C-alpha positions as a LaTeX table, in Angstrom:
\begin{tabular}{lrrr}
\hline
Residue & $x$ (\AA) & $y$ (\AA) & $z$ (\AA) \\
\hline
Met1 & 54.19 & 12.44 & $-62.71$ \\
Lys2 & 55.25 & 13.33 & $-59.23$ \\
Lys3 & 51.87 & 14.97 & $-58.58$ \\
Lys4 & 50.08 & 11.81 & $-59.68$ \\
Asp5 & 52.22 & 9.68 & $-57.32$ \\
Leu6 & 51.48 & 12.11 & $-54.51$ \\
Trp7 & 47.71 & 11.68 & $-55.05$ \\
Leu8 & 48.06 & 7.91 & $-55.12$ \\
Asn9 & 50.03 & 7.98 & $-51.87$ \\
Met10 & 47.38 & 10.22 & $-50.24$ \\
Ile11 & 44.51 & 7.78 & $-50.97$ \\
Pro12 & 45.57 & 5.22 & $-48.27$ \\
Val13 & 46.12 & 8.02 & $-45.74$ \\
Val14 & 42.66 & 9.52 & $-46.40$ \\
Met15 & 41.02 & 6.04 & $-46.24$ \\
Ala16 & 42.75 & 5.27 & $-42.94$ \\
Gly17 & 41.56 & 8.60 & $-41.52$ \\
Met18 & 37.98 & 7.95 & $-42.63$ \\
Leu19 & 37.93 & 4.46 & $-41.11$ \\
Ala20 & 39.43 & 5.69 & $-37.85$ \\
Ser21 & 36.84 & 8.47 & $-37.56$ \\
Cys22 & 33.94 & 5.97 & $-37.88$ \\
Gln23 & 34.99 & 3.89 & $-34.86$ \\
Ile24 & 32.46 & 5.26 & $-32.33$ \\
Ser25 & 31.57 & 2.83 & $-29.56$ \\
Asp26 & 27.94 & 1.99 & $-28.81$ \\
Arg27 & 28.18 & 3.88 & $-25.53$ \\
Glu28 & 29.19 & 7.10 & $-27.28$ \\
Leu29 & 26.76 & 6.91 & $-30.20$ \\
Gly30 & 24.27 & 9.78 & $-29.96$ \\
Thr31 & 25.73 & 11.32 & $-26.81$ \\
Asp32 & 26.63 & 14.43 & $-28.73$ \\
Leu33 & 22.90 & 15.08 & $-29.31$ \\
Leu34 & 22.11 & 15.53 & $-25.59$ \\
Pro35 & 23.44 & 18.14 & $-23.18$ \\
Pro36 & 26.09 & 16.68 & $-20.83$ \\
Gly37 & 23.74 & 16.88 & $-17.82$ \\
Asp38 & 21.13 & 14.65 & $-19.51$ \\
Asn39 & 23.32 & 11.60 & $-19.94$ \\
Val40 & 22.03 & 8.55 & $-18.06$ \\
Leu41 & 24.62 & 6.29 & $-16.49$ \\
Leu42 & 23.63 & 2.75 & $-15.54$ \\
Phe43 & 25.46 & 0.57 & $-13.08$ \\
His44 & 24.56 & $-2.90$ & $-11.84$ \\
Asp45 & 26.00 & $-4.38$ & $-8.68$ \\
Thr46 & 25.05 & $-7.96$ & $-7.91$ \\
Ile47 & 26.07 & $-7.77$ & $-4.26$ \\
Phe48 & 23.19 & $-5.60$ & $-2.99$ \\
Asp49 & 19.42 & $-5.75$ & $-3.56$ \\
Ile50 & 17.60 & $-2.44$ & $-3.40$ \\
Gln51 & 14.10 & $-2.57$ & $-1.93$ \\
Thr52 & 11.79 & 0.02 & $-3.46$ \\
Arg53 & 8.13 & 0.84 & $-3.17$ \\
Leu54 & 5.76 & 3.23 & $-4.88$ \\
Ile55 & 4.27 & 6.06 & $-2.87$ \\
Ala56 & 1.08 & 7.71 & $-4.08$ \\
Gly57 & 1.57 & 11.34 & $-4.99$ \\
Lys58 & $-1.65$ & 12.42 & $-3.28$ \\
Pro59 & $-3.25$ & 10.88 & $-0.19$ \\
Leu60 & $-6.64$ & 9.31 & $-0.91$ \\
Val61 & $-9.87$ & 9.19 & 1.06 \\
Thr62 & $-10.64$ & 5.48 & 0.91 \\
Ser63 & $-13.69$ & 5.32 & 3.18 \\
Glu64 & $-15.91$ & 6.89 & 0.54 \\
Ile65 & $-16.06$ & 3.80 & $-1.69$ \\
Val66 & $-19.61$ & 2.51 & $-1.35$ \\
Ala67 & $-20.44$ & $-0.96$ & $-2.66$ \\
Asp68 & $-24.14$ & $-0.23$ & $-3.14$ \\
Pro69 & $-25.63$ & 3.28 & $-2.89$ \\
Gln70 & $-28.79$ & 1.77 & $-1.30$ \\
Asn71 & $-26.68$ & 0.03 & 1.35 \\
Val72 & $-24.48$ & 1.51 & 4.09 \\
Asn73 & $-21.81$ & $-1.17$ & 3.62 \\
Arg74 & $-18.46$ & 0.10 & 2.39 \\
Ile75 & $-15.67$ & $-1.63$ & 0.51 \\
Tyr76 & $-12.26$ & $-1.67$ & 2.17 \\
Leu77 & $-8.97$ & $-3.22$ & 1.14 \\
Leu78 & $-7.11$ & $-5.37$ & 3.65 \\
Gly79 & $-3.82$ & $-7.27$ & 3.37 \\
Ser80 & $-0.70$ & $-7.23$ & 1.23 \\
Leu81 & $-0.26$ & $-7.84$ & $-2.47$ \\
Tyr82 & 2.99 & $-8.35$ & $-4.37$ \\
Asp83 & 2.93 & $-7.21$ & $-7.97$ \\
Thr84 & 5.92 & $-7.62$ & $-10.30$ \\
Ile85 & 5.48 & $-4.06$ & $-11.59$ \\
Arg86 & 4.20 & $-2.13$ & $-8.56$ \\
Gly87 & 5.97 & $-4.11$ & $-5.82$ \\
Val88 & 4.33 & $-4.68$ & $-2.44$ \\
Ser89 & 1.09 & $-2.86$ & $-1.63$ \\
Thr90 & $-0.27$ & $-3.01$ & 1.93 \\
Ala91 & $-3.74$ & $-2.00$ & 3.11 \\
Glu92 & $-5.02$ & $-1.71$ & 6.68 \\
Ile93 & $-8.41$ & $-0.69$ & 8.05 \\
Ile94 & $-8.95$ & 1.89 & 10.79 \\
Thr95 & $-12.56$ & 2.41 & 11.80 \\
His96 & $-14.73$ & 3.28 & 14.76 \\
Phe97 & $-17.76$ & 1.33 & 16.01 \\
Asn98 & $-20.42$ & 2.68 & 18.35 \\
Thr99 & $-23.45$ & 1.03 & 19.85 \\
Thr100 & $-26.67$ & 2.26 & 18.34 \\
Thr101 & $-28.40$ & 5.04 & 20.24 \\
Val102 & $-31.62$ & 3.02 & 20.47 \\
Tyr103 & $-29.93$ & 0.12 & 22.28 \\
Lys104 & $-30.40$ & 0.14 & 26.04 \\
Ala105 & $-29.05$ & $-2.70$ & 28.14 \\
Gly106 & $-31.50$ & $-4.23$ & 30.59 \\
Pro107 & $-30.86$ & $-4.04$ & 34.35 \\
Asn108 & $-29.55$ & $-7.63$ & 34.61 \\
Thr109 & $-27.86$ & $-7.83$ & 31.21 \\
Val110 & $-24.38$ & $-9.34$ & 31.25 \\
Ile111 & $-22.36$ & $-9.06$ & 28.06 \\
Asp112 & $-19.28$ & $-11.25$ & 28.10 \\
Ser113 & $-18.07$ & $-10.89$ & 24.51 \\
Leu114 & $-18.34$ & $-8.94$ & 21.30 \\
Val115 & $-18.11$ & $-10.38$ & 17.81 \\
Leu116 & $-16.65$ & $-8.46$ & 14.88 \\
Tyr117 & $-17.77$ & $-9.81$ & 11.51 \\
Leu118 & $-15.81$ & $-9.01$ & 8.35 \\
Arg119 & $-17.36$ & $-9.90$ & 5.02 \\
Val120 & $-14.84$ & $-10.93$ & 2.34 \\
Gln121 & $-16.37$ & $-9.93$ & $-0.98$ \\
Asn122 & $-13.37$ & $-10.79$ & $-3.14$ \\
Tyr123 & $-9.92$ & $-12.22$ & $-2.60$ \\
Ile124 & $-6.81$ & $-11.97$ & $-4.78$ \\
Gly125 & $-3.71$ & $-14.00$ & $-4.04$ \\
Asp126 & $-2.63$ & $-17.41$ & $-2.84$ \\
Thr127 & $-5.85$ & $-19.32$ & $-2.15$ \\
Glu128 & $-4.02$ & $-21.92$ & $-0.08$ \\
Gly129 & $-1.87$ & $-19.60$ & 2.05 \\
Ser130 & $-2.96$ & $-18.54$ & 5.53 \\
Phe131 & $-3.72$ & $-14.96$ & 6.48 \\
Thr132 & $-3.73$ & $-13.55$ & 10.03 \\
Ile133 & $-6.18$ & $-10.80$ & 10.96 \\
Arg134 & $-5.75$ & $-8.84$ & 14.19 \\
Ala135 & $-8.10$ & $-6.28$ & 15.76 \\
Tyr136 & $-6.66$ & $-3.59$ & 18.03 \\
Glu137 & $-8.20$ & $-0.89$ & 20.20 \\
Leu138 & $-7.46$ & 2.67 & 19.07 \\
Thr139 & $-6.22$ & 4.93 & 21.85 \\
Asp140 & $-6.91$ & 8.06 & 19.77 \\
Arg141 & $-10.41$ & 8.95 & 18.73 \\
Ile142 & $-11.50$ & 9.34 & 15.14 \\
Tyr143 & $-14.44$ & 11.60 & 14.44 \\
Met144 & $-17.31$ & 11.46 & 11.98 \\
Asp145 & $-16.89$ & 15.12 & 11.00 \\
Ser146 & $-13.19$ & 14.73 & 10.12 \\
Val147 & $-11.59$ & 13.49 & 6.92 \\
Tyr148 & $-8.83$ & 10.87 & 7.16 \\
Tyr149 & $-6.54$ & 10.17 & 4.22 \\
Ser150 & $-4.61$ & 7.06 & 3.21 \\
Asp151 & $-1.37$ & 8.47 & 4.64 \\
Tyr152 & $-2.85$ & 8.52 & 8.18 \\
Ser153 & $-0.39$ & 6.68 & 10.41 \\
Ala154 & $-1.77$ & 4.56 & 13.25 \\
Ala155 & 1.69 & 4.12 & 14.78 \\
Gly156 & 1.46 & 4.78 & 18.52 \\
Arg157 & $-2.30$ & 5.36 & 18.33 \\
Tyr158 & $-3.48$ & 1.90 & 19.33 \\
Asp159 & $-2.96$ & $-0.58$ & 22.14 \\
Pro160 & $-0.32$ & $-3.06$ & 20.86 \\
Val161 & $-2.08$ & $-6.02$ & 22.52 \\
Pro162 & $-4.64$ & $-7.38$ & 20.03 \\
Leu163 & $-8.28$ & $-7.63$ & 21.10 \\
Ala164 & $-8.80$ & $-10.53$ & 18.72 \\
Glu165 & $-6.65$ & $-12.54$ & 16.34 \\
Lys166 & $-7.55$ & $-15.20$ & 13.83 \\
Thr167 & $-5.58$ & $-17.07$ & 11.15 \\
Ile168 & $-7.70$ & $-18.05$ & 8.17 \\
Val169 & $-7.46$ & $-19.21$ & 4.59 \\
Pro170 & $-9.40$ & $-16.43$ & 2.82 \\
Glu171 & $-12.19$ & $-17.20$ & 0.39 \\
Ala172 & $-14.34$ & $-14.88$ & $-1.69$ \\
Asn173 & $-17.92$ & $-14.43$ & $-0.43$ \\
Ser174 & $-17.12$ & $-15.59$ & 3.10 \\
Thr175 & $-17.48$ & $-14.07$ & 6.57 \\
Ile176 & $-14.70$ & $-13.83$ & 9.14 \\
Glu177 & $-15.73$ & $-13.89$ & 12.79 \\
Leu178 & $-13.43$ & $-12.28$ & 15.39 \\
Leu179 & $-14.40$ & $-12.94$ & 19.02 \\
Ile180 & $-13.51$ & $-10.14$ & 21.47 \\
Asn181 & $-13.76$ & $-11.15$ & 25.14 \\
Asp182 & $-11.68$ & $-8.43$ & 26.83 \\
Gln183 & $-14.09$ & $-7.26$ & 29.57 \\
Asp184 & $-12.43$ & $-3.83$ & 29.98 \\
Phe185 & $-12.94$ & $-3.12$ & 26.29 \\
Ile186 & $-16.54$ & $-4.39$ & 26.39 \\
Asp187 & $-17.31$ & $-2.09$ & 29.34 \\
Lys188 & $-15.84$ & 0.90 & 27.44 \\
Phe189 & $-17.82$ & $-0.04$ & 24.34 \\
Leu190 & $-21.10$ & $-0.23$ & 26.26 \\
Ala191 & $-20.47$ & 2.96 & 28.27 \\
Ile192 & $-19.90$ & 4.99 & 25.10 \\
Gln193 & $-23.43$ & 6.43 & 25.17 \\
Asp194 & $-22.68$ & 8.10 & 28.50 \\
Asp195 & $-19.62$ & 9.84 & 27.04 \\
Thr196 & $-20.83$ & 13.11 & 25.53 \\
Thr197 & $-17.51$ & 13.81 & 23.80 \\
Tyr198 & $-18.20$ & 11.01 & 21.30 \\
Phe199 & $-21.49$ & 12.55 & 20.17 \\
Arg200 & $-20.96$ & 16.23 & 19.37 \\
\hline
\end{tabular}
């Protein structure tokens, strides 16, 4: 009889032990399956915001995107776009314009301004918000026989005073006209045919 009482007294002890061993918190559940170095700890602090941005793994050559193979026009991206998944993406254009080799100014020709036209093929974003476009003069040369990637930095390679500036409300299928009337720049632009280092 004493052995039977002993078994009956052991049942509550065994049940209590089983219940206590099943009390694993949600944070610990499954952690024994991963090596200790693979555990991911999350922490949220509401005091600070962390600004992040995606960086492409490989630099891209963006000047090779041709809109129409029969046409010399190229498609470029310009501006900033905020995406809830990718964050802020910014695109700038760096290019080089030359006068055509067949153009010869007459003896009494006076050129007082240049006009840069930008064709907006498509526009994504706030259709009522304004957008400021600025054109700068590069102080470093870019060459036709060189390849320039998307990680090319123009910092310190252009004159910080804009040649032209215009604030617009962008529309798809529209043309933006930037008037350049800096006479020193115009003289450099027209004298480019006399500079043999540009044409190698």
